[in-house]
C-alpha positions as CSV (number, residue, x, y, z in Angstrom):
1,M,78.9,-25.6,149.6
2,N,76.9,-22.3,149.4
3,K,73.8,-24.2,150.4
4,N,75.6,-25.5,153.6
5,L,76.9,-22.0,154.4
6,V,73.4,-20.5,154.1
7,L,72.0,-23.3,156.4
8,I,74.8,-22.6,158.9
9,C,74.2,-18.9,158.9
10,A,70.4,-19.3,159.2
11,T,70.9,-21.7,162.1
12,L,73.2,-19.3,163.9
13,L,70.8,-16.4,163.4
14,A,67.9,-18.5,164.7
15,I,69.9,-19.5,167.8
16,S,71.0,-16.0,168.5
17,G,67.4,-14.8,168.0
18,L,66.2,-17.4,170.5
19,A,68.9,-16.4,173.0
20,L,67.9,-12.8,172.7
21,G,64.3,-13.7,173.1
22,Y,65.0,-15.6,176.3
23,R,66.9,-12.6,177.7
24,E,63.9,-10.4,176.8
25,L,61.6,-12.9,178.5
26,G,63.9,-12.9,181.5
27,K,63.4,-9.1,181.7
28,R,59.7,-9.5,181.7
29,K,59.6,-12.1,184.5
30,V,59.0,-9.3,186.9
31,Q,56.1,-7.1,186.0
32,Y,55.5,-3.6,187.4
33,V,51.9,-3.3,188.2
34,D,49.6,-0.9,190.2
35,F,46.6,-1.7,192.3
36,E,44.1,-0.9,189.6
37,K,45.7,-3.1,187.0
38,L,46.4,-5.9,189.5
39,F,42.9,-6.1,190.9
40,A,41.3,-5.8,187.5
41,S,42.7,-9.2,186.6
42,P,44.4,-10.8,189.6
43,D,44.5,-14.3,188.0
44,Q,46.7,-12.9,185.2
45,Y,49.4,-12.2,187.8
46,N,48.9,-15.3,189.9
47,D,52.1,-17.2,190.7
48,R,54.2,-14.5,189.1
49,N,56.8,-12.1,190.3
50,I,55.6,-8.5,190.4
51,V,56.7,-5.1,191.7
52,I,54.1,-2.9,193.2
53,E,54.0,0.3,195.4
54,G,51.7,0.9,198.2
55,F,51.4,1.4,201.9
56,L,52.6,-1.1,204.4
57,F,50.7,-1.5,207.6
58,H,52.1,-3.8,210.3
59,G,50.1,-4.3,213.5
60,F,48.6,-6.9,215.7
61,E,47.9,-10.0,213.5
62,I,48.2,-7.9,210.3
63,I,50.9,-7.1,207.8
64,V,49.5,-5.9,204.5
65,L,50.2,-3.8,201.5
66,C,47.3,-1.4,201.0
67,E,46.2,1.3,198.6
68,R,46.1,4.0,201.2
69,L,46.1,4.8,204.9
70,E,43.3,6.8,206.4
71,H,42.6,8.3,209.8
72,S,40.6,5.9,212.0
73,G,38.7,8.5,213.9
74,L,39.4,6.6,217.1
75,A,42.4,8.6,218.2
76,E,44.0,11.8,216.9
77,G,46.4,11.0,214.1
78,H,45.7,7.2,214.2
79,L,46.1,5.7,210.7
80,V,44.6,2.4,209.5
81,P,44.9,0.5,206.1
82,K,42.1,1.2,203.6
83,G,41.3,0.2,200.0
84,R,42.4,-3.1,198.5
85,M,44.9,-5.1,200.5
86,I,47.5,-7.8,199.9
87,W,48.8,-9.9,202.7
88,I,52.6,-9.8,203.0
89,E,53.7,-13.4,203.6
90,G,56.9,-13.9,205.6
91,G,57.3,-10.3,206.7
92,I,59.8,-7.6,205.7
93,P,63.5,-7.1,206.3
94,P,64.3,-5.8,209.8
95,N,66.0,-2.7,208.5
96,I,62.8,-1.7,206.6
97,H,60.7,-2.5,209.6
98,D,62.8,-0.4,211.9
99,A,62.6,2.6,209.6
100,L,58.8,2.7,209.4
101,H,56.7,5.3,211.2
102,I,55.4,4.1,214.6
103,Q,52.1,4.6,216.3
104,Q,51.0,3.2,219.6
105,M,47.8,5.1,220.5
106,M,45.2,2.3,220.2
107,G,47.1,-0.6,221.9
108,P,50.0,-2.6,220.5
109,E,52.6,-0.8,218.4
110,E,51.8,-0.4,214.8
111,R,54.2,0.5,212.0
112,Y,53.4,2.0,208.6
113,G,55.1,3.6,205.6
114,K,55.2,3.7,201.8
115,I,57.1,0.9,200.1
116,R,57.9,-0.7,196.8
117,I,57.8,-4.5,197.0
118,K,59.0,-7.1,194.7
119,G,57.8,-10.7,195.2
120,K,55.7,-13.6,194.1
121,Y,52.1,-12.7,194.0
122,E,49.3,-15.3,194.7
123,S,45.6,-15.0,194.2
124,E,44.1,-18.4,194.5
125,G,43.6,-19.0,198.2
126,K,42.9,-17.6,201.6
127,Y,45.9,-15.8,203.2
128,G,46.9,-14.1,206.4
129,H,45.4,-14.1,209.8
130,L,42.2,-16.3,209.8
131,G,42.5,-16.5,206.0
132,I,40.7,-13.2,205.5
133,Y,42.8,-12.0,202.6
134,N,42.3,-13.2,199.0
135,Y,45.8,-12.1,197.8
136,Q,49.3,-12.3,199.1
137,I,52.8,-11.4,198.1
138,K,56.0,-13.2,199.2
139,P,58.6,-10.5,199.2
140,T,62.1,-10.9,197.7
141,E,62.9,-7.2,197.8
142,V,61.4,-4.3,199.8
143,E,62.3,-0.6,199.4
144,L,61.1,2.1,201.8
145,L,59.9,5.2,199.8
146,Q,59.9,8.8,200.9
147,W,56.5,9.7,202.3
148,S,55.2,11.8,205.2
149,P,51.9,11.1,206.9
């Protein structure tokens, strides 16, 4: 009888440990990452959900998350995306888009701002307009962050 009780207790402990482990794994399904870490080993994050902060730039045939925005030198105050970039597949929610900064000094309207984006990251293809981006993220959540140009 004692042997059976020990087996039952051990089994219950093992099952509860597995359940706890799955919950812990569930918490790790979304990985917080920065540009440095992501681009140091992009394949490690391929086909995974990540959260990353950066600058969104949305203009004619471009919607990217980039490391920084810099002055273009073509018009006073005109900003362009710089550094490493990730194509944003499928766009962003309208309320975020409408709250972005607007510039229209070099042609079509462009929008930009600092965001935190959660989504599925991909690094094994060619993405975006004309396939010029090596990485993309399919957003599931986008949050506009406080930032002033």
